[in-house]
C-alpha positions in Angstrom: -15.5 -28.6 97.5 -15.5 -30.5 94.3 -18.9 -31.4 92.7 -19.1 -35.2 92.3 -20.7 -36.8 89.4 -23.6 -38.1 91.5 -24.6 -34.6 92.6 -24.2 -32.9 89.2 -27.8 -31.9 88.4 -26.9 -30.5 85.0 -25.7 -33.9 83.8 -28.9 -35.7 84.8 -31.2 -33.1 83.3 -29.2 -32.8 80.1 -28.7 -36.5 79.3 -31.6 -38.2 81.1 -34.4 -35.6 80.5 -33.4 -33.2 77.7 -32.1 -35.7 75.1 -35.1 -38.1 75.4 -37.5 -35.1 75.1 -35.7 -33.8 72.0 -36.0 -37.3 70.4 -39.6 -37.6 71.3 -40.4 -34.1 70.0 -38.8 -35.1 66.7 -41.4 -37.8 66.2 -44.4 -35.7 67.4 -43.6 -32.6 65.5 -42.8 -34.3 62.2 -46.1 -36.2 62.3 -48.0 -33.0 63.2 -46.3 -31.0 60.5 -47.3 -33.4 57.8 -50.9 -33.2 58.9 -50.8 -29.4 59.0 -49.3 -29.2 55.4 -52.2 -31.4 54.3 -54.7 -29.0 55.9 -53.7 -26.3 53.4 -55.0 -28.6 50.7 -58.0 -30.2 52.5 -59.3 -26.7 53.4 -58.8 -25.4 49.8 -56.7 -22.6 51.0 -54.3 -22.9 48.1 -55.9 -21.9 44.7 -55.1 -24.0 41.7 -52.9 -21.3 40.2 -50.7 -21.3 43.3 -50.2 -25.1 43.6 -46.9 -25.1 41.7 -45.4 -22.6 44.1 -46.9 -24.5 47.1 -45.4 -27.9 45.9 -42.1 -26.1 45.2 -42.0 -24.9 48.9 -42.6 -28.5 50.1 -39.8 -29.9 47.9 -37.5 -27.2 49.3 -38.3 -28.3 52.8 -37.5 -31.9 52.0 -34.2 -31.0 50.4 -33.1 -29.0 53.4 -34.2 -31.5 56.0 -32.3 -34.3 54.3 -29.2 -32.2 53.5 -26.0 -34.0 54.5 -24.0 -30.8 54.1 -26.2 -29.0 56.6 -25.6 -31.7 59.2 -21.9 -31.7 58.6 -21.9 -27.9 59.1 -23.9 -28.4 62.3 -21.2 -30.8 63.7 -18.5 -28.3 62.8 -20.5 -25.5 64.5 -21.0 -27.6 67.6 -17.3 -28.3 68.1 -16.0 -24.9 67.2 -18.6 -22.7 68.8 -20.8 -24.8 71.0 -18.0 -26.6 72.9 -14.9 -24.4 72.7 -16.8 -21.1 73.2 -20.3 -21.4 74.6 -20.0 -24.3 77.0 -16.5 -23.7 78.3 -16.9 -19.9 78.8 -20.6 -19.4 79.6 -22.2 -22.7 80.8 -19.5 -24.8 82.5 -19.6 -24.1 86.2 -16.5 -22.2 87.5 -15.5 -24.6 90.3 -13.8 -27.9 90.8 -15.9 -30.7 89.4 -15.7 -34.3 88.5 -14.9 -33.4 84.9 -12.5 -30.4 85.2 -10.3 -28.4 87.6 -9.9 -24.6 87.0 -6.3 -23.4 86.6 -4.6 -20.2 85.7 -4.1 -21.6 82.1 -7.8 -22.7 81.8 -9.7 -25.7 82.8 -7.8 -29.0 83.1 -10.1 -31.9 82.2 -10.1 -35.3 83.6 -10.5 -38.4 81.4 -14.2 -38.4 82.1 -14.3 -34.6 81.4 -12.6 -35.2 78.0 -15.3 -37.7 77.1 -18.0 -35.3 78.3 -16.4 -32.4 76.3 -15.7 -34.2 73.0 -18.3 -36.9 72.8 -21.3 -36.6 75.1 -21.8 -32.8 74.9 -21.4 -32.6 71.1 -24.1 -35.3 70.7 -26.5 -33.3 72.8 -25.6 -30.0 71.2 -25.9 -31.5 67.7 -29.5 -32.7 68.5 -30.3 -29.2 69.9 -28.8 -27.3 67.0 -30.5 -29.6 64.5 -33.8 -28.7 66.1 -33.1 -25.0 65.6 -32.2 -25.7 62.0 -35.4 -27.5 61.5 -37.3 -24.7 63.1 -35.7 -22.4 60.6 -36.8 -24.7 57.8 -40.4 -24.6 59.2 -40.3 -20.8 59.5 -39.0 -20.6 55.9 -41.8 -22.8 54.6 -44.5 -20.8 56.4 -43.0 -17.6 55.0 -43.1 -19.1 51.4 -46.7 -20.1 51.9 -47.6 -16.7 53.3 -46.4 -15.2 50.0 -49.0 -17.2 48.1 -52.4 -15.7 47.4 -54.3 -17.9 49.8 -58.1 -18.4 49.6 -58.9 -17.1 53.1 -62.5 -17.0 54.4 -63.1 -14.1 56.9 -66.3 -15.7 58.2 -64.6 -19.0 59.2 -65.6 -19.7 62.8 -62.0 -20.2 64.0 -61.7 -16.3 63.6 -58.5 -16.6 61.7 -60.0 -17.1 58.2 -59.5 -20.8 58.3 -55.8 -20.8 59.5 -56.7 -21.8 63.1 -55.2 -25.3 62.5 -51.7 -23.7 62.5 -51.8 -23.3 66.3 -51.9 -27.1 66.7 -48.2 -27.2 65.8 -47.4 -25.1 68.8 -48.6 -27.8 71.2 -46.4 -30.3 69.4 -43.4 -28.2 70.5 -44.2 -28.8 74.2 -41.6 -31.6 74.5 -39.0 -29.3 73.0 -39.9 -26.5 75.5 -39.7 -29.0 78.3 -36.3 -30.0 77.2 -35.1 -26.4 77.4 -36.7 -25.9 80.7 -35.0 -29.1 82.1 -31.7 -27.9 80.8 -32.0 -24.5 82.5 -33.2 -26.2 85.7 -30.0 -28.3 85.8 -27.8 -25.3 85.2 -29.5 -23.3 87.9 -29.7 -26.3 90.3 -25.9 -26.7 90.2 -25.4 -23.0 91.0 -28.0 -23.0 93.8 -26.8 -26.2 95.5 -23.1 -25.9 95.0 -22.3 -22.2 94.7 -24.9 -20.8 97.2 -26.9 -18.9 94.6 -30.7 -18.1 95.1 -33.5 -18.9 92.6 -34.6 -15.2 92.5 -31.2 -14.3 91.2 -32.1 -16.0 87.9 -35.6 -14.6 87.3 -34.3 -12.7 84.3 -32.8 -15.7 82.7 -36.0 -17.7 83.3 -38.1 -14.9 81.8 -35.8 -14.6 78.8 -35.9 -18.3 78.1 -39.7 -18.3 78.2 -40.0 -15.3 75.9 -37.3 -16.7 73.5 -39.1 -20.1 73.2 -42.5 -18.4 72.7 -40.9 -16.5 69.8 -39.4 -19.7 68.4 -42.6 -21.6 68.6 -45.2 -18.9 67.7 -43.1 -16.3 65.9 -43.2 -18.0 62.5 -47.0 -18.0 62.5 -47.0 -14.2 62.4 -46.0 -14.2 58.8 -49.7 -14.7 57.9 -50.6 -11.5 59.8 -50.6 -9.3 56.6 -52.9 -11.6 54.7 -55.2 -12.0 57.7 -55.3 -8.2 58.1 -56.2 -7.8 54.4 -58.8 -10.6 54.6 -60.4 -8.8 57.6 -60.5 -5.4 55.8 -62.0 -7.0 52.8 -64.5 -9.0 54.8 -65.6 -6.0 56.8 -66.1 -4.1 53.5 -67.9 -6.9 51.7 -70.1 -8.1 54.5 -70.8 -4.6 55.6 -72.1 -3.8 52.1 -74.2 -7.1 52.2 -75.6 -6.2 55.7 -76.4 -2.7 54.6 -78.4 -4.0 51.6 -80.2 -6.7 53.6 -81.2 -4.5 56.6 -82.6 -1.9 54.2 -84.7 -4.5 52.5 -85.8 -5.8 55.9 -86.6 -2.3 57.1 -88.6 -1.6 54.0 -90.5 -4.9 54.2 -91.4 -5.0 57.9 -91.2 -1.4 59.2 -92.2 0.7 56.1 -95.5 -1.1 55.4 -94.1 -3.2 52.7 -95.9 -6.3 53.9 -99.5 -7.4 53.7 -101.6 -7.9 56.8 -101.3 -11.7 56.2 -97.5 -11.7 56.7 -96.4 -13.0 60.1 -93.2 -11.6 61.6 -93.1 -14.3 64.3 -91.5 -17.4 62.8 -90.4 -15.6 59.7 -87.1 -16.7 58.1 -86.2 -13.1 57.6 -85.6 -12.7 61.4 -83.3 -15.8 61.4 -81.4 -14.6 58.3 -80.9 -11.2 60.0 -79.5 -12.9 63.1 -77.3 -15.1 61.0 -76.0 -12.2 59.0 -75.2 -10.4 62.3 -73.3 -13.4 63.6 -71.3 -13.6 60.4 -70.4 -9.9 60.6 -69.4 -10.3 64.2 -67.0 -13.2 63.3 -65.3 -11.0 60.7 -65.2 -8.0 63.1 -63.5 -10.2 65.8 -61.0 -11.8 63.5 -57.5 -12.2 65.0 -54.3 -11.3 63.1 -52.4 -14.1 64.6 -53.4 -17.8 64.2 -53.0 -18.5 67.9 -54.7 -17.4 71.2 -53.6 -16.1 74.6 -54.4 -19.6 75.9 -51.7 -21.0 73.6 -49.2 -18.5 74.8 -49.9 -19.3 78.5 -49.8 -23.1 78.0 -46.4 -22.9 76.2 -45.0 -20.6 79.0 -46.2 -23.1 81.6 -44.6 -26.0 79.6 -41.3 -24.1 79.6 -41.3 -23.2 83.2 -42.6 -26.5 84.6 -39.2 -28.3 84.9 -37.9 -25.2 86.8 -40.7 -25.4 89.4 -39.0 -28.0 91.7 -36.3 -25.4 92.4 -38.9 -23.5 94.4 -38.2 -26.0 97.1 -34.8 -24.4 97.5 -36.6 -21.3 98.8 -39.1 -22.9 101.2 -40.0 -26.3 102.5 -42.6 -28.3 100.6 -45.1 -28.0 103.4 -45.0 -24.2 103.4 -45.1 -24.1 99.6 -48.3 -26.3 99.5 -49.9 -24.1 102.2 -49.3 -21.0 100.0 -50.6 -22.7 96.9 -53.7 -23.8 98.8 -54.2 -20.4 100.2 -54.1 -18.9 96.6 -56.6 -21.5 95.3 -59.0 -21.5 98.2 
């Protein structure tokens, strides 16, 4: 039976959910990126002798982002690869629909299908591809900054030597992840409702999407791992030496009869200093080599899978699903 327009879940998720989310993400991410770039300067992470290279990296980002040639090439890519290859051979559903009818010579498009294929879909795919291009620009900028000799502080309480602010950009990508999740939900919904497929059949695709988007959002931040590892090694060596000197002096003063009978241990600032030094050394010892946490990874994974969650209703009624969820919680 042909899939009518009103029951084509993929159309709704792509044009009513994914496109608005992509446009919203553009505003959120661009605002957050500007603040993050400022943080490198406000936290004095870029030394004076590295400012020229830092400013050069920013100028390169602006040139690529505003490149007309890049956007023309994206349009060409969308029509040649995105529409004629990817969509027609891998995404378009292989059955009679409101926009096309399969034949031995290939799909025969209706007038509405021609508009979808040559106007609507290219606009959507252009927005999506432009996002990947801008993610490339962001990753390139981070890589250039990671090549600078940054002034990292191993004892910074964020436990990533002062780079903890970088994880904020990951949360700005949530609308982008939701858009991908909604797009996949529409594709799977059509195959479940109209072709008789089951949601468990697509667990691998869902997992691959989550892993892929985690890599896109968080992968570029790993370029700072070598500098963080170096800062941690240096911090352990330097603060270890400092701690060794201090505890020896503390031992000589309080345990080896180096104090007069009038000195009071209780309330002495030496005890507090010893505790503060121990806390500082612990911060260095527990430094992470990636400027994000497990919580960030989990939250992004949930954001990606959230639009797919309603498809669980194809496996069991809402009442049974709620009972299982309540049974897990309580």
